[in-house]
N, C-alpha and C positions, 0 to 999 in steps of 0.2 A: 758384547752384549751377549748375554745366553739366550740362545734359540730356544722360544718354544714349545710345545707341543699340543696338540689338543686332544682331549680325556677320550680315554671309547666310550662310546655310547649304545645303549642298548637299541638292536636293528630289530626292534618290532613292527609289528604293522602300524604302530601307531607312526603320524605324520610327523618325520624328523622335522622339517622345514616347520614346525611348531615351537620347537621346544626354545627355553629362553635364551635371548642371545647376553654375549660376555659384556662388562660395561668396556668403551673403548680405553685402549694403553697409548703410551708414548712410544714413535717407534724411532728406535735410535741408527746411525748408521750402517751397521752390521743390518739389520733388516731390511733397510732399503738396498741394499746393495745386492740382497740374496733376490728379490722380487725383481729387479733390475735384470739379472743375470735368468731367470727364470724367464721374464717377459722378452727377453731379446731371444730364445727358443721359439715362441709363439712369434716374434714377430719374425723369424725368419722362415717358417711355415707359411704363414701368408705372403710375404713375398713370393717366395718361390711359386704358389698357387697362380697368383693374380699374373706374373710375371710370363709365367707360359701361356696362363692363359691367354691373352694378349699376342704372343708370337705364334699360337698358332696356323693362322693363315700362311704365313711366311716361310714356317716350316715345310706346309704342306705342298707351299709353293716350287720351293727349291729341292725337296724331296720323292715328289711326286706323290703324295699321301692323298688317300680322298680319307672323306667324313670318317666314315666306319675306322679306318686305320690311325687317324688322328686323334679318335676319340681314347684311343689304346693309351697316347702319350699321360693322359689325363688318367685314366682310370687304371695304368697300370701305378701309378705312384698310391692313387686312393687304395687298390686292393693289395700293394705293398704295406699301406700306413693302416686298413683298416683291420687287415689280415690278421695282422702281429700284434695289434697295438694292446690286447689282452696281456700277452705273453711279455710284453713290453713291462708293463707295470705289475705283472705280478715277480717279474726281474730284478724290477726296480725295489718291490717289498723285500724281497726276498737277499738280493744281492749286493745291496745299500745303492739308494738312489746317484749319489755323485758318480759314484764308478760307472753305473748303465748310462750316465747322461753322457759321461766325458768320451766313452767309446763309441756311442752311440755317435758326437757329433764328427767326430773323426770319420768314419763311415760315412756320413751323409756329403762331406766335403771331398771325399775322394769319388762317390758318384756323381757328382755334381760337375764335377772338372770332366770325367769320362761322356758323358751328357755333350759336352759341348763340343767334343773332339771327333765322337763318331760321325759316319756318315749313311751308317747300315740303320734301317727301319728296328729291324729287330733288335739292333744293337741298343737303340737309341730308348728303345720300349723297356729294354733287361734293365739298363741303368736306371730309367724311373723307376721299375720296381724295386730295385735295391735302395734309392734315396726314398721311398715310401719306408720299406723296411726299418733304413735307419732312424725315421721320423718317427716311427711306431715305437721307438724308445726312448727318445728326447722327449717327444712329447707329455705321456703319462708321468716319466719321471719328473720332468719341470712342473707340471700342476701338482703330484702329490707332494714337489718341495716346499710347494708355497701351503694346500692344504694342512702339513705338518709342521710346518714353520707358523703360521700366525693362527688366532684361537677363532673357534666356531664364533659368530656371531658379527657382531661389526669389523672387526680387522679382519677379519676372512673375505665378508661382502666386500671391504673398501680395498682388498689386495685383490679379488677376481675382477672386480671392474677397470680395477689399473692395468691388469694382467690383458683384458681385451682392449684396452688402449693398443699397448704394444702390436698386437694383430692388427688393429686396424690401421694404424700409422706402417706396418709392413704391407697392408693390401694396397694403401693408397700410394706409398712409396713404390711396388713393384708396377703398380699400373702407370703412373708416370714416367720410371725408369725403364721399363721394358718397352712405353713408346718411344722412347730416344734409342736405348740401344738397337730395339728392332730394324730401327731407320737404317744403321749400321750395320749389323750381321745379328742375325737372332742369337748366334750360338754366345753371343757376350750376355745374352738373359742367363745363360747355364753357370759362366763363369763368376759373374756377379755377388753369388750367392757364397762363392767360396772364401771372399774376404771379410764377408759378417761371418762365416765360419769361426773364423780364426783368431777375431773377435772373441766371441761366445768361449771360444774353449780358454784363452787367458785368463777370460775375468771371472768364468768358473772355478779353475785351478783355483783361482786365489782365492774366491769367498763363499762359494759352496760347501757346508760344513761336512764332513765326513759321518758317514749312518752306518752303525752296527750291522752288519749281517742278520738276520731273522733266522736262526735253525729251525722254525716250524716251520716243517712242510717240506715240497721238491717242487719241482719246475714241471708242467702235465706239458709235454711237448705232445704227446700224443692229439691232447685237443686242439692245441694250436693247428698242428697239419691237416685235420679232419676241415678245421673251421677255415684256412686260410683257401685248403685245394677245393672246399665246396663253395667259397665264394668266386673263384675265378671258373670253376668249371659252369657256376650258374650263369655270370655275368658274359661267357665266353657265348653262352647259348644264344641267351636273350639280345644279344649285338648280333648272331648269324644266323639266325633262323629268319629273321625278315628277308635277308638277300638270296639264301640259299633254300630254305625250308629245315625240313627233318631228314635228312641226308642220314647215313651211317652215325659218320663222327658225330655230327650234332647231337641225334638222337642217344648216343653214348655217353658226351658230355653230359647230357640234361640227367640220363641215370644217376651217373657218378656224382652230380652235385646232390640229388636228392639224398644218394648213399652215405655221401660223405656228412652233410649236414645231420642226417638222423642218426649218422656214427657218431657227429661231437656232443649232441644232446647224451646218448647212452653214456660215452665212456666220462662226461660232468658229472651224472648221476653216480656213478659206481667207484671212481677213482678216489682214493683218501686225500689228495689235497686238487682240488679240481682248478682250473684255471680260472672257470666263473661259476662262484658260489650260486646255485640255481635258488636258493631260499633268499638271495637278496630281492628277489623279484617279488616278493610279498611286499616290500615296501613299494606302495602305492607311489609315492611322490616318486620314488626313484625310477618307474616306470615310465612314468608322465616326462619326467625330464628327458628318458632317452628318446622316447617317441617325437619330441619336440625337439630333438637336437637331429633326428635323421629326417624328420620336415624342413628344418633349416637349411639344414646342409644339403641335402639330397637336392632341396628346389634350386638352392640360388646355385650352388656349382652347375648347375645343367643351361638353369638363365644365363648365365655368364658365358657361357660355351655358344648357347646360341646367339646371345647378343655380339659376340664376338667375330663369329663367321658372317650372319649378316653385316652389320657396317660395314664388315672390310671385305667379303666377297661379293655382297649385292648391291650396296649404295657406295662401293669403293673407295671408302674413307681409310685416311692411312694411320698405321697403328697407332703415332702420336696424338689423333686427333680422337682415337678412339679411347684411348686409355684416358684422356683428360675430361671426357664424355662420363666416363667410368667414375674418376674420380672424386665427385663430391658427397658419395657414399661413404668411401671411408673418412673422409673428412669430418663428414658428420659424425661417424663412430669414435672417432679420435675425440672430437668435441665432446660427446656427451657421456662416452663411458664412464669417465670419473664421478658422474651423479649418480649412475645406476646403483652403486651401493649403497647412496643414503637415500633413495627410493624402495630399495631391497627391505629395507631396515623399516621403514614407515608402511610398504603395503603388504610386501611377503612377496616372494616370489612365484603363483600362482597368476596373480593379476599381471602380474608386468610378462608371462610367458604368453598370457592369451592375448594381451593387446601387441605384443610382437606379432603373433602369428596374425594379428590382423592385418597389421603392416604390411607384413608380406603378403597376403593376400590381395589387400588395394592397390601395391605397388606391381604384381603383376596383370592384376585386370587394368589397370591403365595404360601399360603398356600395348596390350592386346588392342585394346581400343582405340586408344592414339597413335602406337609406334608403327603402324602398317603402311604410313605417308611415303610416296616417291622421294618428294621434297620435305621430309620433317620438320616442322620447327622445334629445336633443341628446348626452348626454355617452356614451353606448353605441352610438346608430346613425350621426351623423355625426362628431361629434368625433375618433374613429381615423380614419376616412378623410381628414379632411381634414391632420390629422398626418402623414400617412405619405405624402402630396402634397408638403406642406411638406419633409419628410425629404427628399423624391427629388430637391426643385428643389433643394435648399443645395449637396447632394453634388453635381448634377449637371451645373448650369450652369457655377462654374468650372470642372468635367473637362473639357466639350465644347468651351468656349471654349482651354483651355490647349492641349488634343488639336490642334484645328482651326487653330492659327495658330504652332503649336511647328514649328521649323524652314523656314521661311517667311522670306526676304529681307525687308528693311526699304521697298523699293519694290513687296513685291507685301504687305504687311500688310494694306494697304486691300481687296485681292482676296480673301484668307483669309477676313479680317474679315464681308467683305460677303457672301461664299459661305456661312458657317455659319448666320448669320445670315436670310440669303435661307432655306435650307432651311426652318427653322423657323418664317418667315412664311407660306409657300409651303403647307408641311405644315397650318398652321392655316387656310388659306384653304379647301385642297381637301376636307380633314378634316370642316371644317364645314358645308361645303357640302353633302357625303353626308349630313352628321348631320341637320342641316335638311330635306332629302327624307325623312329616315327619320321624323322626329317630326312632320311635318305631315300633313294630308289624309287621315291615316287615322280609325277610326271611336273607338277608344282612347281612355278618359280617365285621368286621375290618372297613376299612375307607370308605368303601363302602355303610354301615350304617348310615353316619355321612354326606355324600358328598349332599342329597336333602335340608340336613338342612343348610350344608354352601353355595351352590346355592343360597338359602331364603333369608339368612344373607347378602350375593353380592347382590342380586338385590333391597333389603332394599336399601343397600350404594348406588347402580347406582340410585335408582329411588331420594333420597337427594342429589346427585350431580346434576342430572336433574334439579330438584327445585332450587337449588340453582345459577346453570348455567344461567337460566333466569333473574337474577338479571343485569348481566352485559350486554345480550340483551337488557333487556327493560330499561338501561341508555343509552345504544349507540343510540336506538332509539327515547328517548327523546334529547338528545346531537345534532344528526340530525336536527330534528325540530324545536329547539333553535336556530342552526346554519342559517337554511332557514328562 
C-alpha cells in the first residue's frame, strides 16, 4: 500500500487546530506495520524511564550515591535527550527518517548494555547521557514517520492516540518488570531494553519506507551545541547551588548557561538554516502545546522520582510493591488512549489539554493532602492520585502532539516533533533539578522532606493549566469580535 503524506499547510498566525479534518480512510497492513514500529520506539523510551525510576534507590544503595547524584542518572538521560531532540528532528528531515531511526537505535542499545556493566558513577551517568542522545534521534524520527504517513485530521489523531498506548504500555511494563528485576539485580533493568532494541531494529528495517534526503538547508551544529551546553550548565547550577552556594565554579557555570542560551537565540536568528525556525512560535497553538508538554513532563518526572524515593527509602516498600502501586496509572493510560483520537475529533485539542492539566493538578494535590501518613491506606490515599495522573496523561499526550504538529509542512514535521518533545524533556530536567535541591540538604524527615518538592510539582502543573486555559479565553474573545 502506498504511504500517504500530509500536504504542507500555511504556517500563519491562524490556529492550525481549527483546520478542517480529512475524512477517515481505510488502513492497510503496511500502515499498521509502520505505526507498530514507530510505537515500539515510544514503548522503548517509556520502558527505560519507568525502569530506571524504580531502580534508583537500589542503584544508590549499591554504588553509595546520594539523592543529588541519583538525579543525574535521570537528568543525564533527559538532558542528552532534550538537548539534541531538535537536531535529531532536523537530521531526520534532511537525511531521511529511516536512516536516522535505525542508526540511533543501535547506539541506544549499545549505551544501555554498557550502563549495566559499569560500577563507576561517572561512567554510569555518561552512559545515560549517550543513551539520551540516541533517544533524541529515535523519538522525533518515529513521531515524524507517523505525522508524514497519516493524513492530518482523523487518521493522524487516531494514529497518535495509538502511539500513546505504546508509551503507556511501555511505562506500565517497565514498572512491573523493574520491580521484578531490581529485586534480583538493578543491572538487569539496563540489559532488558537491549532485547527490545533488537526487535525494533529488525521490524524497522523491514517496514519503514525509505525517504529521500531533503537537499534544502544544512544542519545547525552550532545551535545544537549552544542549546545542549547551556542546558547542562543551567541544570548543574540549579542542582549545586543549594548544597555549595555560589562558589567560583558554580558562578562560572551560571554565567556560561546564560551566555550559551543567549548565543543559541542569536544563532537561530542569523543562520540561514536554523535548528529552530523562530517564526514557528508565532503560531499560538504551537506555543501552548509546548508549554503543556513542559508542564506535563516537568511535573510528572519529578513526582515519580519523589514517590520512588519516599516509598522505598522512607516507608521501606520493596521495589516490586512500589512498581505495582504506580502501575494503575500506566494501565489507565493504555486503556483510555485509544479513545483520545475520537475525543480530539469531537472537542478539539484545547479543552482536552485543559482537562488533562486539571487532572494532574488534582492528582498532585490529593497526594499532598492524603499521602503523608506513616501507615497509608493505598486505596484511599494513593490510588486516586495515581489514577488522576493516568487520566491526565491519557487525554493530554495525544492532544499535545496533535496540536504541536498540525498545520506543519512535511519537511518540518521533524522540527515540530522534536520541538514539543524538547519542551517536555527540558521541563523534566529543569524541574527535577529544582525539586532535587528542595528535597536534599534539609533537616526534615519523612514526608516533610518531600513536601517542598511536591509543592513545586503542583505549581508547575498549575502554570500549565493557566497557560492552557488562555486558549479558551482567547477563542471567546475572537468569537465576540467576529460576532460584532
